[in-house]
N, C-alpha and C positions, 0 to 999 in steps of 0.2 A: 566314681559316680555309678550308682546302680541304675538299672534300666527304668525302674519306676520313677526316680527323680527326673531322669532325662525326658521321659514321656510327659511328666508333669510340666516341665519347662516349655516343651513344644506346644502343649495344649494352651499354656498361658501366653505364648508368643502370638498365636493366631489372632485373638481379640485385640491385642495391642497393635498389630500391623493393620488390622481393619480400621481401628480407631484413628491411628495416625494417617493412614491412607486416605480416609474420608476427610480429615482435616486439611491435608495437602490438596486434595481435589477441590474442596470447598474454597481454599485460598486462591487456587488458580482460577476458579470460576468467578470469584469476587473480583480478582485483579483484571480479568478480561472484560467483565461487565463494567467495572469502574473506569477502565481506560476508554472503552467505547462510549460510555455515558459522558465522560469529560469532553471528548471531541464533539459529540452530538450537541451537548449543552452549549459549548463555545459557539458552534455554527448557528444555533438557534438564537443565542443572545445577540450575536453580530447582526443576524438577519432582522430581528425584531427592532434593535436599536437603530439600524439604518433606515427602517421604514417609519420609525416614530418621528413625529415632527418636533417634539420637544427636546430631543437628544441630539447634541452636536456631533459631527463626524469625528471630532477630536477624541471623544470618549469611547468610541466604538471598539478599537483594538484593545484598549485597557480593560474594559468591562469583559470582553470575551476571554482574554488571557487570565484575568483574575478568577473568573468562573471555573475555568479548566483547572487551575492550580488548586483551588479549594476542594473540588471534587476528588482530585488525585490524592490530596492529603487525607481526606476522609477514607478513601479506598485503602491507602496504606495502613491506616489505623485499624480498619476492619480486618485486613489480612493478618495483622499481628494479633488481633484479638481472637482470630480463629485458632491460633496456636496457644491460647491461654496467656498471652503476654498482657500485663497490666498496662493499659494504654494511658492511664492517668500519670503513672510514673514516667512514661515516655514523653508525654507532653511537658512535664516538668524539666526533664533532661533537655528536651529541644529548646525550651525557654532559656535555660542557662547557657546552652550552646549558642543560641542566637545572640545573647548578650556578649559572649566572648568574641564571636565572629564580628559583631557590630563594632566592638572596640578596635578590632584589627582592620576593619574596612570602613573607616570613618569617611574617606573620600567617596566611596560608593554610596554610603547611606546619605551623604549630603546631596548627591545627585538624585536619590529617590525622594528626599524631603523637598528638594527644589522642584522635582517633577510634580509632586502632589500640589505644591503651591501654584504652579503654572496651570494645573487642571482646575483648581478651586477658584483662583482669582481671574483666570482667563484673560491675560493681557493680549492674547492673539489666539486664532484658531487655524485649523487646517485650511490652506488656500490663501491666507493673508500674505501680503508683501510686507516684510519687516526688515528693520535694520537693528542688529543686536551687536553692541560693542564695535560698531563700524563695519560689520559683516552684513551685507544685504542679500536677501533671497526670498523665495516663496516657501512657506511652511508645508511640508509633506506629512509629518507625523510628530506627535508629542508622546514619547514613551516615558517609562519610569526612570530610565538612566540617561537617555539622550534625546535631543530635539533634532529632527531630520529636516533639512532644507535643500533646495537646489537654486543655483544662481540663474541669472537671466540668460547666460550662455550654456545652461544645462550642466553645470558641474555640481555633483553631490556634496553637501556639507553636513557633517555630523558634529553637533556641539554638545558637550556635557551640560546637563541641566543646571548644575551649580554655576557654570559660567554664564548661562543664559539669564538665570535669576539674579545673578550678581552684577549684571551689566545694564546699561541704559537700553531700554527697548522702545524703538519707534515703530509704531504700527501704521503703515502708510495706507492700509485698507480699512481702517476702523470707521471712518466717516464717509458718507456718500458724496461729498463734494470737497474739493481742495483748491487752494490758490496756486497759480502758476507764476513763479517769480522769474522775470526776464529783465535784461538790461541791454540797451543798445547805445552805442556811441556815435555821435555825429561830429563833423569838423567844426571848428570855431567860426569858419566862414559861412556855414549853412544856417538857414532860417529855422530857429527852434520851434516857432509856432507852426510852421509848415510841416516839420517832421512829426510833431505831436498830432496834427490833424490827419496826416497819412496813417499813423498807427491807429488812431481812433476809428478811421474808416475800415481798416482791416479787421478790427475787433467787432465792429457792428455787423460786418458781412458774415462772420462765422457764427453759425447757429449753436455751436457747442458751448459758447461763452454765455454764462448766466447774466441776467440783467441785475439780479440781486444776489450777493452784494455787488455794488457797482465797480467796474474795473478802475484801477488807479493808473494814471499816466502822469508822470511828473519828472521834472529835472532833479536828479538826485546828487549830481557831483560835477564839479568842474575839474576834470583831470588834467594830467600833463599834456595829453595829446588830443583829448576829445571831451565833448560835453555829453555826460551820461544821462540817458533817459530811462527811468525805471517804469516797467510795465507789469501790472499785477492783475490779470483777469482771474475769475473764478469759473470752475467747470466741474462736471462730474468726475469722480476719482478715476474711472476707467479711461477718461479722455486726456489725462494729464500729459503723458509723453507724446502721443500723436499731435496734440494741440501745440505743444512747445516746438516741435520740429516744423510744423506747418507755418506757424506764426513767424518763426525766425526766417524761414525761406521767403515768405511773402513780404516781410519788412525789407529785406535786402533787395528784392526785385522792385518794390514800390519806390524805395529810395533812389535806386539807379535810374528809374524811369522819370523821376521828378527832380533830378539834379541835387539830391541831398547826399553829401559825401560821408563815407565811413572811413576815417583816416587810419593810416598805419601809425604805430608808435613813432614819435619823432622828438628830437631835441634841437633847440636853437643854440648854436655854439658861437660865442662872440670872441674875436681875437683882438687883442690890444697890442699895438706896436709900442715897444719900449724904446724911448730915446736914449 
């Protein structure tokens, strides 16, 4: 190699280094700005949606995370474009890869599909008390993969969305009033009308019990050991459990004070003497 050729290569290397150096610098700048913008946009979306009256809290984390992911995808494509990579072909490859991954992760995709259905049809929202497939708890968050709850004794519950969507969902907080079903047993020797009258007095004294619909008090069953009285008052949803506990206690106290017995389970055994 002669000196003239070597000098020519050195002279051609300079502009190339400058060109690629600027491309790398531009890619780094785009990446930093895109990453910052994604975080900023997520916080803004979360803040605006939380302040908006028409947007439920259930959708807030999903909208924030979706915004961040979309901006990061655009950022990565812009960085690749800075190096002259054809982004259209990358999008096509990503689409084919997504199909292959989707076939391999059918269970995960079913959770995403179920999460989307939960967000669209809204059988419950954050803060509702629900029973899902026999599991009861308070909803903390609805994500794309799982639904997070906590039980009444504050145990965290994470349920795959596919299981939630595929189970019977009972929303105990959906309506503003509910019926409280209770049943009390009295002895066969006690006065049924007196017991019913005492229960009626207790219900009339409690302001939490609604006048409409009218409470039901009726003899429901003649059991082996007791006459069962069914009691069904209506109240606001927030009062269901406190009302149940208070009424049960008051009925026991009122029965004791008025001579109405609450019997223990018993059986009559007859013995026959064989000659």
